[in-house]
C-alpha positions as CSV (number, residue, x, y, z in Angstrom):
1,M,-4.8,-7.1,-12.5
2,E,-4.2,-9.7,-10.0
3,G,-3.2,-9.2,-6.4
4,G,-0.1,-11.4,-6.6
5,R,3.5,-10.5,-7.2
6,S,3.4,-11.2,-11.0
7,L,1.5,-9.8,-13.8
8,P,-0.9,-12.0,-15.6
9,V,0.5,-12.8,-19.2
10,D,-2.3,-10.6,-20.7
11,A,-1.5,-7.6,-18.5
12,K,2.2,-7.7,-19.6
13,A,1.2,-7.9,-23.0
14,A,-1.1,-4.7,-22.7
15,L,1.8,-2.9,-20.7
16,K,4.0,-3.8,-23.8
17,G,1.6,-2.7,-26.4
18,R,1.0,0.8,-24.9
19,L,4.8,1.5,-24.4
20,P,5.3,3.0,-28.1
21,A,2.4,5.3,-27.5
22,L,3.8,6.3,-24.1
23,A,7.2,6.7,-25.5
24,A,5.8,9.4,-28.2
25,R,3.9,11.1,-25.5
26,I,6.9,11.5,-23.4
27,R,9.0,12.5,-26.1
28,R,6.7,14.9,-27.8
29,S,4.6,16.5,-25.4
30,L,6.1,16.0,-21.7
31,K,9.8,16.4,-22.7
32,P,11.2,15.7,-19.3
33,K,14.6,15.9,-18.0
34,R,14.2,12.4,-16.6
35,V,11.7,9.7,-16.1
36,M,11.3,7.7,-13.0
37,A,9.8,4.2,-12.9
38,I,7.5,3.8,-10.1
39,T,5.6,0.7,-9.2
40,E,6.8,-2.9,-9.2
41,E,4.0,-3.7,-11.8
42,L,6.5,-2.2,-14.4
43,T,9.3,-4.7,-13.4
44,P,8.5,-7.2,-16.6
45,V,8.7,-4.4,-19.0
46,V,11.8,-2.3,-17.7
47,E,14.0,-3.6,-20.3
48,D,11.6,-2.3,-23.1
49,I,11.1,0.9,-21.2
50,L,14.9,1.5,-21.3
51,A,15.0,0.4,-24.9
52,L,12.7,3.1,-26.0
53,G,14.9,5.9,-26.3
54,L,13.0,8.4,-24.6
55,G,15.7,11.3,-24.9
56,C,16.1,11.3,-21.3
57,P,17.5,9.3,-18.5
58,V,15.4,6.6,-16.8
59,M,15.7,6.5,-13.3
60,L,15.5,3.1,-11.5
61,D,16.3,1.6,-7.8
62,H,19.2,-1.1,-8.6
63,G,17.6,-1.7,-12.0
64,K,14.0,-2.1,-10.6
65,P,11.2,0.3,-10.6
66,F,10.8,2.1,-7.3
67,R,8.1,1.0,-4.8
68,L,5.9,3.6,-2.9
69,D,4.4,1.2,-0.5
70,G,7.0,1.9,2.2
71,A,8.2,-1.8,2.3
72,G,11.9,-1.9,3.3
73,G,12.1,1.9,3.3
74,K,11.8,2.3,-0.4
75,N,10.1,5.7,0.0
76,G,13.6,7.0,1.2
77,A,15.1,5.6,-2.1
78,V,12.7,7.5,-4.1
79,R,13.6,10.8,-2.1
80,E,17.1,10.2,-2.3
81,A,17.1,9.5,-6.1
82,L,15.0,12.7,-6.5
83,A,17.7,14.7,-4.5
84,I,20.7,13.3,-6.4
85,S,18.9,13.9,-9.8
86,A,18.1,17.6,-8.8
87,S,21.5,18.4,-7.4
88,G,23.3,16.9,-10.6
Protein backbone atom coordinates (compact mmCIF):
# COMPACT_ATOMS: atom_id res chain seq x y z
CA MET A 1 0.00 0.00 0.00
CA GLU A 2 1.15 3.51 -0.61
CA GLY A 3 2.30 5.82 2.16
CA GLY A 4 -0.25 8.47 1.16
CA ARG A 5 -3.64 9.15 2.70
CA SER A 6 -5.74 7.34 0.10
CA LEU A 7 -5.54 3.72 -0.92
CA PRO A 8 -4.68 2.78 -4.46
CA VAL A 9 -7.70 1.50 -6.37
CA ASP A 10 -6.36 -2.06 -6.42
CA ALA A 11 -5.86 -2.05 -2.62
CA LYS A 12 -9.45 -0.89 -2.10
CA ALA A 13 -10.66 -3.64 -4.43
CA ALA A 14 -8.54 -6.18 -2.55
CA LEU A 15 -10.06 -5.07 0.77
CA LYS A 16 -13.58 -5.31 -0.66
CA GLY A 17 -12.80 -8.73 -2.09
CA ARG A 18 -11.77 -10.08 1.33
CA LEU A 19 -14.81 -8.76 3.20
CA PRO A 20 -17.09 -11.80 2.60
CA ALA A 21 -14.43 -14.16 4.01
CA LEU A 22 -13.82 -11.77 6.90
CA ALA A 23 -17.54 -11.65 7.69
CA ALA A 24 -17.82 -15.45 7.61
CA ARG A 25 -14.85 -15.78 9.95
CA ILE A 26 -16.24 -13.23 12.37
CA ARG A 27 -19.72 -14.79 12.41
CA ARG A 28 -18.69 -18.45 12.59
CA SER A 29 -15.41 -18.57 14.47
CA LEU A 30 -14.92 -15.43 16.50
CA LYS A 31 -18.55 -14.65 17.45
CA PRO A 32 -17.64 -11.30 19.06
CA LYS A 33 -19.94 -9.07 21.11
CA ARG A 34 -18.69 -6.11 19.06
CA VAL A 35 -16.23 -5.29 16.30
CA MET A 36 -14.06 -2.17 16.31
CA ALA A 37 -12.68 -0.82 13.05
CA ILE A 38 -9.13 0.38 13.68
CA THR A 39 -6.91 2.01 11.04
CA GLU A 40 -7.82 4.72 8.61
CA GLU A 41 -6.96 2.33 5.76
CA LEU A 42 -10.47 0.89 6.28
CA THR A 43 -12.18 4.23 5.61
CA PRO A 44 -13.01 3.43 1.95
CA VAL A 45 -14.81 0.21 2.95
CA VAL A 46 -16.58 1.27 6.17
CA GLU A 47 -20.00 1.25 4.52
CA ASP A 48 -19.29 -2.20 3.12
CA ILE A 49 -18.27 -3.45 6.58
CA LEU A 50 -21.47 -2.07 8.10
CA ALA A 51 -23.52 -3.82 5.40
CA LEU A 52 -21.97 -7.24 6.14
CA GLY A 53 -24.43 -8.10 8.89
CA LEU A 54 -21.82 -9.34 11.33
CA GLY A 55 -24.36 -10.07 14.05
CA CYS A 56 -22.82 -7.54 16.40
CA PRO A 57 -22.32 -3.77 16.50
CA VAL A 58 -19.41 -2.22 14.59
CA MET A 59 -17.80 0.50 16.69
CA LEU A 60 -16.61 3.58 14.81
CA ASP A 61 -15.25 7.00 15.72
CA HIS A 62 -17.93 9.37 14.40
CA GLY A 63 -18.53 7.15 11.37
CA LYS A 64 -14.84 6.51 10.67
CA PRO A 65 -12.40 3.83 11.82
CA PHE A 66 -10.39 4.63 14.93
CA ARG A 67 -6.79 5.74 14.51
CA LEU A 68 -4.01 4.43 16.71
CA ASP A 69 -1.22 6.76 15.68
CA GLY A 70 -1.99 9.17 18.51
CA ALA A 71 -2.72 12.10 16.18
CA GLY A 72 -5.32 14.36 17.68
CA GLY A 73 -5.67 12.26 20.82
CA LYS A 74 -7.45 9.43 19.02
CA ASN A 75 -5.96 6.81 21.33
CA GLY A 76 -8.13 8.35 24.02
CA ALA A 77 -11.16 7.91 21.78
CA VAL A 78 -10.43 4.19 21.50
CA ARG A 79 -10.10 3.83 25.27
CA GLU A 80 -13.29 5.81 25.83
CA ALA A 81 -15.24 3.72 23.31
CA LEU A 82 -14.02 0.51 24.91
CA ALA A 83 -14.96 1.74 28.39
CA ILE A 84 -18.46 2.75 27.27
CA SER A 85 -18.91 -0.53 25.45
CA ALA A 86 -17.78 -2.59 28.42
CA SER A 87 -20.06 -0.76 30.83
CA GLY A 88 -23.21 -1.14 28.78
